[in-house]
mmCIF file of the N, C-alpha and C atoms, coordinates in Angstrom:
data_MODEL
# 
_entry.id   MODEL 
# 
loop_
_atom_site.group_PDB 
_atom_site.id 
_atom_site.type_symbol 
_atom_site.label_atom_id 
_atom_site.label_alt_id 
_atom_site.label_comp_id 
_atom_site.label_asym_id 
_atom_site.label_entity_id 
_atom_site.label_seq_id 
_atom_site.pdbx_PDB_ins_code 
_atom_site.Cartn_x 
_atom_site.Cartn_y 
_atom_site.Cartn_z 
_atom_site.occupancy 
_atom_site.B_iso_or_equiv 
_atom_site.pdbx_formal_charge 
_atom_site.auth_seq_id 
_atom_site.auth_comp_id 
_atom_site.auth_asym_id 
_atom_site.auth_atom_id 
_atom_site.pdbx_PDB_model_num 
ATOM 1   N N  . UNK A 1 1  ? 0.849   -1.175 0.000  1.00 0.00 ? 1  UNK A N  1 
ATOM 2   C CA . UNK A 1 1  ? 0.000   0.000  0.000  1.00 0.00 ? 1  UNK A CA 1 
ATOM 3   C C  . UNK A 1 1  ? 0.892   1.235  0.000  1.00 0.00 ? 1  UNK A C  1 
ATOM 4   N N  . UNK A 1 2  ? 0.509   2.212  -0.774 1.00 0.00 ? 2  UNK A N  1 
ATOM 5   C CA . UNK A 1 2  ? 1.273   3.448  -0.881 1.00 0.00 ? 2  UNK A CA 1 
ATOM 6   C C  . UNK A 1 2  ? 0.919   4.390  0.271  1.00 0.00 ? 2  UNK A C  1 
ATOM 7   N N  . UNK A 1 3  ? 1.871   5.199  0.673  1.00 0.00 ? 3  UNK A N  1 
ATOM 8   C CA . UNK A 1 3  ? 1.668   6.135  1.769  1.00 0.00 ? 3  UNK A CA 1 
ATOM 9   C C  . UNK A 1 3  ? 0.823   7.329  1.323  1.00 0.00 ? 3  UNK A C  1 
ATOM 10  N N  . UNK A 1 4  ? 0.939   7.749  0.082  1.00 0.00 ? 4  UNK A N  1 
ATOM 11  C CA . UNK A 1 4  ? 0.240   8.944  -0.412 1.00 0.00 ? 4  UNK A CA 1 
ATOM 12  C C  . UNK A 1 4  ? -1.281  8.845  -0.271 1.00 0.00 ? 4  UNK A C  1 
ATOM 13  N N  . UNK A 1 5  ? -1.940  7.731  -0.686 1.00 0.00 ? 5  UNK A N  1 
ATOM 14  C CA . UNK A 1 5  ? -3.397  7.667  -0.510 1.00 0.00 ? 5  UNK A CA 1 
ATOM 15  C C  . UNK A 1 5  ? -3.820  7.703  0.958  1.00 0.00 ? 5  UNK A C  1 
ATOM 16  N N  . UNK A 1 6  ? -3.052  7.093  1.833  1.00 0.00 ? 6  UNK A N  1 
ATOM 17  C CA . UNK A 1 6  ? -3.378  7.100  3.253  1.00 0.00 ? 6  UNK A CA 1 
ATOM 18  C C  . UNK A 1 6  ? -3.256  8.521  3.800  1.00 0.00 ? 6  UNK A C  1 
ATOM 19  N N  . UNK A 1 7  ? -2.197  9.213  3.426  1.00 0.00 ? 7  UNK A N  1 
ATOM 20  C CA . UNK A 1 7  ? -1.990  10.588 3.871  1.00 0.00 ? 7  UNK A CA 1 
ATOM 21  C C  . UNK A 1 7  ? -3.092  11.491 3.328  1.00 0.00 ? 7  UNK A C  1 
ATOM 22  N N  . UNK A 1 8  ? -3.465  11.332 2.065  1.00 0.00 ? 8  UNK A N  1 
ATOM 23  C CA . UNK A 1 8  ? -4.532  12.138 1.463  1.00 0.00 ? 8  UNK A CA 1 
ATOM 24  C C  . UNK A 1 8  ? -5.859  11.873 2.156  1.00 0.00 ? 8  UNK A C  1 
ATOM 25  N N  . UNK A 1 9  ? -6.159  10.629 2.474  1.00 0.00 ? 9  UNK A N  1 
ATOM 26  C CA . UNK A 1 9  ? -7.392  10.295 3.181  1.00 0.00 ? 9  UNK A CA 1 
ATOM 27  C C  . UNK A 1 9  ? -7.408  10.929 4.564  1.00 0.00 ? 9  UNK A C  1 
ATOM 28  N N  . UNK A 1 10 ? -6.268  10.917 5.244  1.00 0.00 ? 10 UNK A N  1 
ATOM 29  C CA . UNK A 1 10 ? -6.158  11.527 6.569  1.00 0.00 ? 10 UNK A CA 1 
ATOM 30  C C  . UNK A 1 10 ? -6.393  13.035 6.491  1.00 0.00 ? 10 UNK A C  1 
ATOM 31  N N  . UNK A 1 11 ? -5.781  13.689 5.525  1.00 0.00 ? 11 UNK A N  1 
ATOM 32  C CA . UNK A 1 11 ? -5.925  15.139 5.365  1.00 0.00 ? 11 UNK A CA 1 
ATOM 33  C C  . UNK A 1 11 ? -7.360  15.501 5.023  1.00 0.00 ? 11 UNK A C  1 
ATOM 34  N N  . UNK A 1 12 ? -7.993  14.774 4.128  1.00 0.00 ? 12 UNK A N  1 
ATOM 35  C CA . UNK A 1 12 ? -9.389  15.045 3.769  1.00 0.00 ? 12 UNK A CA 1 
ATOM 36  C C  . UNK A 1 12 ? -10.321 14.829 4.963  1.00 0.00 ? 12 UNK A C  1 
ATOM 37  N N  . UNK A 1 13 ? -10.076 13.802 5.745  1.00 0.00 ? 13 UNK A N  1 
ATOM 38  C CA . UNK A 1 13 ? -10.898 13.542 6.923  1.00 0.00 ? 13 UNK A CA 1 
ATOM 39  C C  . UNK A 1 13 ? -10.748 14.666 7.941  1.00 0.00 ? 13 UNK A C  1 
ATOM 40  N N  . UNK A 1 14 ? -9.535  15.143 8.122  1.00 0.00 ? 14 UNK A N  1 
ATOM 41  C CA . UNK A 1 14 ? -9.286  16.237 9.049  1.00 0.00 ? 14 UNK A CA 1 
ATOM 42  C C  . UNK A 1 14 ? -9.990  17.513 8.585  1.00 0.00 ? 14 UNK A C  1 
ATOM 43  N N  . UNK A 1 15 ? -9.925  17.815 7.290  1.00 0.00 ? 15 UNK A N  1 
ATOM 44  C CA . UNK A 1 15 ? -10.592 19.002 6.752  1.00 0.00 ? 15 UNK A CA 1 
ATOM 45  C C  . UNK A 1 15 ? -12.103 18.917 6.931  1.00 0.00 ? 15 UNK A C  1 
ATOM 46  N N  . UNK A 1 16 ? -12.681 17.772 6.670  1.00 0.00 ? 16 UNK A N  1 
ATOM 47  C CA . UNK A 1 16 ? -14.123 17.608 6.837  1.00 0.00 ? 16 UNK A CA 1 
ATOM 48  C C  . UNK A 1 16 ? -14.532 17.748 8.303  1.00 0.00 ? 16 UNK A C  1 
ATOM 49  N N  . UNK A 1 17 ? -13.711 17.250 9.205  1.00 0.00 ? 17 UNK A N  1 
ATOM 50  C CA . UNK A 1 17 ? -14.023 17.379 10.635 1.00 0.00 ? 17 UNK A CA 1 
ATOM 51  C C  . UNK A 1 17 ? -13.976 18.841 11.063 1.00 0.00 ? 17 UNK A C  1 
ATOM 52  N N  . UNK A 1 18 ? -12.998 19.586 10.566 1.00 0.00 ? 18 UNK A N  1 
ATOM 53  C CA . UNK A 1 18 ? -12.901 21.007 10.917 1.00 0.00 ? 18 UNK A CA 1 
ATOM 54  C C  . UNK A 1 18 ? -14.072 21.803 10.355 1.00 0.00 ? 18 UNK A C  1 
ATOM 55  N N  . UNK A 1 19 ? -14.436 21.534 9.118  1.00 0.00 ? 19 UNK A N  1 
ATOM 56  C CA . UNK A 1 19 ? -15.563 22.239 8.502  1.00 0.00 ? 19 UNK A CA 1 
ATOM 57  C C  . UNK A 1 19 ? -16.861 21.878 9.226  1.00 0.00 ? 19 UNK A C  1 
ATOM 58  N N  . UNK A 1 20 ? -17.043 20.638 9.580  1.00 0.00 ? 20 UNK A N  1 
ATOM 59  C CA . UNK A 1 20 ? -18.228 20.205 10.316 1.00 0.00 ? 20 UNK A CA 1 
ATOM 60  C C  . UNK A 1 20 ? -18.306 20.855 11.677 1.00 0.00 ? 20 UNK A C  1 
ATOM 61  N N  . UNK A 1 21 ? -17.180 21.030 12.343 1.00 0.00 ? 21 UNK A N  1 
ATOM 62  C CA . UNK A 1 21 ? -17.146 21.678 13.643 1.00 0.00 ? 21 UNK A CA 1 
ATOM 63  C C  . UNK A 1 21 ? -17.529 23.140 13.562 1.00 0.00 ? 21 UNK A C  1 
ATOM 64  N N  . UNK A 1 22 ? -17.152 23.805 12.488 1.00 0.00 ? 22 UNK A N  1 
ATOM 65  C CA . UNK A 1 22 ? -17.506 25.214 12.322 1.00 0.00 ? 22 UNK A CA 1 
ATOM 66  C C  . UNK A 1 22 ? -19.005 25.366 12.090 1.00 0.00 ? 22 UNK A C  1 
ATOM 67  N N  . UNK A 1 23 ? -19.604 24.403 11.430 1.00 0.00 ? 23 UNK A N  1 
ATOM 68  C CA . UNK A 1 23 ? -21.035 24.480 11.143 1.00 0.00 ? 23 UNK A CA 1 
ATOM 69  C C  . UNK A 1 23 ? -21.872 24.269 12.400 1.00 0.00 ? 23 UNK A C  1 
ATOM 70  N N  . UNK A 1 24 ? -21.285 23.701 13.433 1.00 0.00 ? 24 UNK A N  1 
ATOM 71  C CA . UNK A 1 24 ? -22.020 23.405 14.650 1.00 0.00 ? 24 UNK A CA 1 
ATOM 72  C C  . UNK A 1 24 ? -21.859 24.482 15.722 1.00 0.00 ? 24 UNK A C  1 
ATOM 73  N N  . UNK A 1 25 ? -21.395 25.666 15.336 1.00 0.00 ? 25 UNK A N  1 
ATOM 74  C CA . UNK A 1 25 ? -21.206 26.737 16.316 1.00 0.00 ? 25 UNK A CA 1 
ATOM 75  C C  . UNK A 1 25 ? -22.540 27.090 16.963 1.00 0.00 ? 25 UNK A C  1 
ATOM 76  N N  . UNK A 1 26 ? -22.539 27.164 18.266 1.00 0.00 ? 26 UNK A N  1 
ATOM 77  C CA . UNK A 1 26 ? -23.743 27.472 19.030 1.00 0.00 ? 26 UNK A CA 1 
ATOM 78  C C  . UNK A 1 26 ? -23.676 28.905 19.538 1.00 0.00 ? 26 UNK A C  1 
ATOM 79  N N  . UNK A 1 27 ? -24.812 29.476 19.908 1.00 0.00 ? 27 UNK A N  1 
ATOM 80  C CA . UNK A 1 27 ? -24.775 30.816 20.482 1.00 0.00 ? 27 UNK A CA 1 
ATOM 81  C C  . UNK A 1 27 ? -23.852 30.850 21.694 1.00 0.00 ? 27 UNK A C  1 
ATOM 82  N N  . UNK A 1 28 ? -23.040 31.873 21.769 1.00 0.00 ? 28 UNK A N  1 
ATOM 83  C CA . UNK A 1 28 ? -22.085 31.994 22.857 1.00 0.00 ? 28 UNK A CA 1 
ATOM 84  C C  . UNK A 1 28 ? -20.704 31.504 22.497 1.00 0.00 ? 28 UNK A C  1 
ATOM 85  N N  . UNK A 1 29 ? -20.568 30.843 21.360 1.00 0.00 ? 29 UNK A N  1 
ATOM 86  C CA . UNK A 1 29 ? -19.252 30.405 20.911 1.00 0.00 ? 29 UNK A CA 1 
ATOM 87  C C  . UNK A 1 29 ? -18.490 31.592 20.350 1.00 0.00 ? 29 UNK A C  1 
ATOM 88  N N  . UNK A 1 30 ? -17.187 31.532 20.393 1.00 0.00 ? 30 UNK A N  1 
ATOM 89  C CA . UNK A 1 30 ? -16.341 32.594 19.860 1.00 0.00 ? 30 UNK A CA 1 
ATOM 90  C C  . UNK A 1 30 ? -16.634 32.777 18.378 1.00 0.00 ? 30 UNK A C  1 
ATOM 91  N N  . UNK A 1 31 ? -16.841 34.016 17.984 1.00 0.00 ? 31 UNK A N  1 
ATOM 92  C CA . UNK A 1 31 ? -17.092 34.324 16.577 1.00 0.00 ? 31 UNK A CA 1 
ATOM 93  C C  . UNK A 1 31 ? -18.555 34.429 16.202 1.00 0.00 ? 31 UNK A C  1 
ATOM 94  N N  . UNK A 1 32 ? -19.462 34.045 17.089 1.00 0.00 ? 32 UNK A N  1 
ATOM 95  C CA . UNK A 1 32 ? -20.886 34.177 16.788 1.00 0.00 ? 32 UNK A CA 1 
ATOM 96  C C  . UNK A 1 32 ? -21.400 35.486 17.367 1.00 0.00 ? 32 UNK A C  1 
ATOM 97  N N  . UNK A 1 33 ? -22.318 36.149 16.658 1.00 0.00 ? 33 UNK A N  1 
ATOM 98  C CA . UNK A 1 33 ? -22.845 37.416 17.166 1.00 0.00 ? 33 UNK A CA 1 
ATOM 99  C C  . UNK A 1 33 ? -23.618 37.231 18.467 1.00 0.00 ? 33 UNK A C  1 
ATOM 100 N N  . UNK A 1 34 ? -23.505 38.206 19.343 1.00 0.00 ? 34 UNK A N  1 
ATOM 101 C CA . UNK A 1 34 ? -24.231 38.172 20.614 1.00 0.00 ? 34 UNK A CA 1 
ATOM 102 C C  . UNK A 1 34 ? -25.680 38.592 20.381 1.00 0.00 ? 34 UNK A C  1 
ATOM 103 N N  . UNK A 1 35 ? -26.576 38.077 21.189 1.00 0.00 ? 35 UNK A N  1 
ATOM 104 C CA . UNK A 1 35 ? -27.986 38.470 21.125 1.00 0.00 ? 35 UNK A CA 1 
ATOM 105 C C  . UNK A 1 35 ? -28.132 39.889 21.649 1.00 0.00 ? 35 UNK A C  1 
ATOM 106 N N  . UNK A 1 36 ? -29.042 40.656 21.065 1.00 0.00 ? 36 UNK A N  1 
ATOM 107 C CA . UNK A 1 36 ? -29.261 42.034 21.499 1.00 0.00 ? 36 UNK A CA 1 
ATOM 108 C C  . UNK A 1 36 ? -29.927 42.042 22.871 1.00 0.00 ? 36 UNK A C  1 
ATOM 109 N N  . UNK A 1 37 ? -29.542 43.005 23.699 1.00 0.00 ? 37 UNK A N  1 
ATOM 110 C CA . UNK A 1 37 ? -30.155 43.155 25.020 1.00 0.00 ? 37 UNK A CA 1 
ATOM 111 C C  . UNK A 1 37 ? -30.097 44.620 25.416 1.00 0.00 ? 37 UNK A C  1 
ATOM 112 N N  . UNK A 1 38 ? -30.913 45.003 26.391 1.00 0.00 ? 38 UNK A N  1 
ATOM 113 C CA . UNK A 1 38 ? -30.962 46.363 26.919 1.00 0.00 ? 38 UNK A CA 1 
ATOM 114 C C  . UNK A 1 38 ? -30.533 46.357 28.375 1.00 0.00 ? 38 UNK A C  1 
ATOM 115 N N  . UNK A 1 39 ? -29.798 47.389 28.774 1.00 0.00 ? 39 UNK A N  1 
ATOM 116 C CA . UNK A 1 39 ? -29.381 47.550 30.157 1.00 0.00 ? 39 UNK A CA 1 
ATOM 117 C C  . UNK A 1 39 ? -29.735 48.955 30.620 1.00 0.00 ? 39 UNK A C  1 
ATOM 118 N N  . UNK A 1 40 ? -30.065 49.078 31.908 1.00 0.00 ? 40 UNK A N  1 
ATOM 119 C CA . UNK A 1 40 ? -30.257 50.396 32.493 1.00 0.00 ? 40 UNK A CA 1 
ATOM 120 C C  . UNK A 1 40 ? -28.877 50.970 32.809 1.00 0.00 ? 40 UNK A C  1 
ATOM 121 N N  . UNK A 1 41 ? -28.678 52.246 32.495 1.00 0.00 ? 41 UNK A N  1 
ATOM 122 C CA . UNK A 1 41 ? -27.395 52.884 32.761 1.00 0.00 ? 41 UNK A CA 1 
ATOM 123 C C  . UNK A 1 41 ? -27.520 53.835 33.940 1.00 0.00 ? 41 UNK A C  1 
ATOM 124 N N  . UNK A 1 42 ? -26.397 54.086 34.609 1.00 0.00 ? 42 UNK A N  1 
ATOM 125 C CA . UNK A 1 42 ? -26.391 55.030 35.730 1.00 0.00 ? 42 UNK A CA 1 
ATOM 126 C C  . UNK A 1 42 ? -26.791 56.407 35.217 1.00 0.00 ? 42 UNK A C  1 
ATOM 127 N N  . UNK A 1 43 ? -27.620 57.103 35.949 1.00 0.00 ? 43 UNK A N  1 
ATOM 128 C CA . UNK A 1 43 ? -28.079 58.424 35.543 1.00 0.00 ? 43 UNK A CA 1 
ATOM 129 C C  . UNK A 1 43 ? -29.379 58.371 34.758 1.00 0.00 ? 43 UNK A C  1 
ATOM 130 N N  . UNK A 1 44 ? -29.929 57.171 34.572 1.00 0.00 ? 44 UNK A N  1 
ATOM 131 C CA . UNK A 1 44 ? -31.195 57.010 33.860 1.00 0.00 ? 44 UNK A CA 1 
ATOM 132 C C  . UNK A 1 44 ? -30.987 56.638 32.403 1.00 0.00 ? 44 UNK A C  1 
ATOM 133 N N  . UNK A 1 45 ? -32.018 56.108 31.822 1.00 0.00 ? 45 UNK A N  1 
ATOM 134 C CA . UNK A 1 45 ? -31.972 55.690 30.423 1.00 0.00 ? 45 UNK A CA 1 
ATOM 135 C C  . UNK A 1 45 ? -31.551 54.250 30.254 1.00 0.00 ? 45 UNK A C  1 
ATOM 136 N N  . UNK A 1 46 ? -31.503 53.820 29.014 1.00 0.00 ? 46 UNK A N  1 
ATOM 137 C CA . UNK A 1 46 ? -31.097 52.452 28.694 1.00 0.00 ? 46 UNK A CA 1 
ATOM 138 C C  . UNK A 1 46 ? -30.072 52.477 27.574 1.00 0.00 ? 46 UNK A C  1 
ATOM 139 N N  . UNK A 1 47 ? -29.349 51.413 27.472 1.00 0.00 ? 47 UNK A N  1 
ATOM 140 C CA . UNK A 1 47 ? -28.359 51.226 26.410 1.00 0.00 ? 47 UNK A CA 1 
ATOM 141 C C  . UNK A 1 47 ? -28.555 49.833 25.855 1.00 0.00 ? 47 UNK A C  1 
ATOM 142 N N  . UNK A 1 48 ? -28.613 49.712 24.525 1.00 0.00 ? 48 UNK A N  1 
ATOM 143 C CA . UNK A 1 48 ? -28.762 48.386 23.923 1.00 0.00 ? 48 UNK A CA 1 
ATOM 144 C C  . UNK A 1 48 ? -27.473 48.013 23.200 1.00 0.00 ? 48 UNK A C  1 
ATOM 145 N N  . UNK A 1 49 ? -27.243 46.739 23.067 1.00 0.00 ? 49 UNK A N  1 
ATOM 146 C CA . UNK A 1 49 ? -26.056 46.253 22.388 1.00 0.00 ? 49 UNK A CA 1 
ATOM 147 C C  . UNK A 1 49 ? -26.067 46.666 20.918 1.00 0.00 ? 49 UNK A C  1 
ATOM 148 N N  . UNK A 1 50 ? -27.245 46.686 20.299 1.00 0.00 ? 50 UNK A N  1 
ATOM 149 C CA . UNK A 1 50 ? -27.334 47.022 18.879 1.00 0.00 ? 50 UNK A CA 1 
ATOM 150 C C  . UNK A 1 50 ? -26.952 48.474 18.586 1.00 0.00 ? 50 UNK A C  1 
ATOM 151 N N  . UNK A 1 51 ? -27.000 49.350 19.587 1.00 0.00 ? 51 UNK A N  1 
ATOM 152 C CA . UNK A 1 51 ? -26.584 50.739 19.393 1.00 0.00 ? 51 UNK A CA 1 
ATOM 153 C C  . UNK A 1 51 ? -25.078 50.847 19.169 1.00 0.00 ? 51 UNK A C  1 
ATOM 154 N N  . UNK A 1 52 ? -24.347 49.805 19.513 1.00 0.00 ? 52 UNK A N  1 
ATOM 155 C CA . UNK A 1 52 ? -22.892 49.796 19.374 1.00 0.00 ? 52 UNK A CA 1 
ATOM 156 C C  . UNK A 1 52 ? -22.420 48.844 18.282 1.00 0.00 ? 52 UNK A C  1 
ATOM 157 N N  . UNK A 1 53 ? -23.269 48.608 17.294 1.00 0.00 ? 53 UNK A N  1 
ATOM 158 C CA . UNK A 1 53 ? -22.928 47.683 16.218 1.00 0.00 ? 53 UNK A CA 1 
ATOM 159 C C  . UNK A 1 53 ? -21.648 48.134 15.514 1.00 0.00 ? 53 UNK A C  1 
ATOM 160 N N  . UNK A 1 54 ? -20.731 47.207 15.317 1.00 0.00 ? 54 UNK A N  1 
ATOM 161 C CA . UNK A 1 54 ? -19.475 47.497 14.651 1.00 0.00 ? 54 UNK A CA 1 
ATOM 162 C C  . UNK A 1 54 ? -18.381 48.002 15.575 1.00 0.00 ? 54 UNK A C  1 
ATOM 163 N N  . UNK A 1 55 ? -18.683 48.145 16.850 1.00 0.00 ? 55 UNK A N  1 
ATOM 164 C CA . UNK A 1 55 ? -17.698 48.621 17.826 1.00 0.00 ? 55 UNK A CA 1 
ATOM 165 C C  . UNK A 1 55 ? -17.338 47.485 18.778 1.00 0.00 ? 55 UNK A C  1 
ATOM 166 N N  . UNK A 1 56 ? -16.195 47.603 19.402 1.00 0.00 ? 56 UNK A N  1 
ATOM 167 C CA . UNK A 1 56 ? -15.807 46.644 20.432 1.00 0.00 ? 56 UNK A CA 1 
ATOM 168 C C  . UNK A 1 56 ? -16.518 47.041 21.726 1.00 0.00 ? 56 UNK A C  1 
ATOM 169 N N  . UNK A 1 57 ? -17.212 46.080 22.344 1.00 0.00 ? 57 UNK A N  1 
ATOM 170 C CA . UNK A 1 57 ? -17.975 46.342 23.564 1.00 0.00 ? 57 UNK A CA 1 
ATOM 171 C C  . UNK A 1 57 ? -17.437 45.440 24.672 1.00 0.00 ? 57 UNK A C  1 
ATOM 172 N N  . UNK A 1 58 ? -17.155 46.048 25.820 1.00 0.00 ? 58 UNK A N  1 
ATOM 173 C CA . UNK A 1 58 ? -16.712 45.265 26.981 1.00 0.00 ? 58 UNK A CA 1 
ATOM 174 C C  . UNK A 1 58 ? -17.796 45.392 28.053 1.00 0.00 ? 58 UNK A C  1 
ATOM 175 N N  . UNK A 1 59 ? -18.325 44.281 28.462 1.00 0.00 ? 59 UNK A N  1 
ATOM 176 C CA . UNK A 1 59 ? -19.401 44.250 29.443 1.00 0.00 ? 59 UNK A CA 1 
ATOM 177 C C  . UNK A 1 59 ? -18.816 43.845 30.793 1.00 0.00 ? 59 UNK A C  1 
ATOM 178 N N  . UNK A 1 60 ? -19.011 44.682 31.784 1.00 0.00 ? 60 UNK A N  1 
ATOM 179 C CA . UNK A 1 60 ? -18.525 44.405 33.138 1.00 0.00 ? 60 UNK A CA 1 
ATOM 180 C C  . UNK A 1 60 ? -19.722 44.247 34.034 1.00 0.00 ? 60 UNK A C  1 
ATOM 181 N N  . UNK A 1 61 ? -19.842 43.090 34.657 1.00 0.00 ? 61 UNK A N  1 
ATOM 182 C CA . UNK A 1 61 ? -21.017 42.785 35.482 1.00 0.00 ? 61 UNK A CA 1 
ATOM 183 C C  . UNK A 1 61 ? -20.568 42.546 36.909 1.00 0.00 ? 61 UNK A C  1 
ATOM 184 N N  . UNK A 1 62 ? -21.239 43.198 37.849 1.00 0.00 ? 62 UNK A N  1 
ATOM 185 C CA . UNK A 1 62 ? -20.974 42.979 39.267 1.00 0.00 ? 62 UNK A CA 1 
ATOM 186 C C  . UNK A 1 62 ? -22.240 42.392 39.873 1.00 0.00 ? 62 UNK A C  1 
ATOM 187 N N  . UNK A 1 63 ? -22.122 41.262 40.525 1.00 0.00 ? 63 UNK A N  1 
ATOM 188 C CA . UNK A 1 63 ? -23.275 40.645 41.162 1.00 0.00 ? 63 UNK A CA 1 
ATOM 189 C C  . UNK A 1 63 ? -23.249 40.875 42.655 1.00 0.00 ? 63 UNK A C  1 
ATOM 190 N N  . UNK A 1 64 ? -24.365 41.217 43.198 1.00 0.00 ? 64 UNK A N  1 
ATOM 191 C CA . UNK A 1 64 ? -24.477 41.412 44.638 1.00 0.00 ? 64 UNK A CA 1 
ATOM 192 C C  . UNK A 1 64 ? -25.306 40.287 45.222 1.00 0.00 ? 64 UNK A C  1 
ATOM 193 N N  . UNK A 1 65 ? -24.691 39.480 46.073 1.00 0.00 ? 65 UNK A N  1 
ATOM 194 C CA . UNK A 1 65 ? -25.248 38.395 46.828 1.00 0.00 ? 65 UNK A CA 1 
ATOM 195 C C  . UNK A 1 65 ? -26.503 37.859 46.419 1.00 0.00 ? 65 UNK A C  1 
# 
C-alpha cells in the first residue's frame, strides 16, 4: 500500500471534521454574534447592544449576593 493515498485520506478527513465543527457553532461560541439586550445605565436611560454595532464592547457585570 502506498503512503500517499493514506496521507490524502487523513488530510481530507481532518478538513471535513474542521468544517463540520464550524457548522455546529452554538450561540455563545467565539465568533458568533451576541444576542441584542438592553441595560439600564447610571443616571437614567437604557443602552442596547445594537446601538454599538461594529464597535468593540466590553461588558462588566458585578453581582451582589
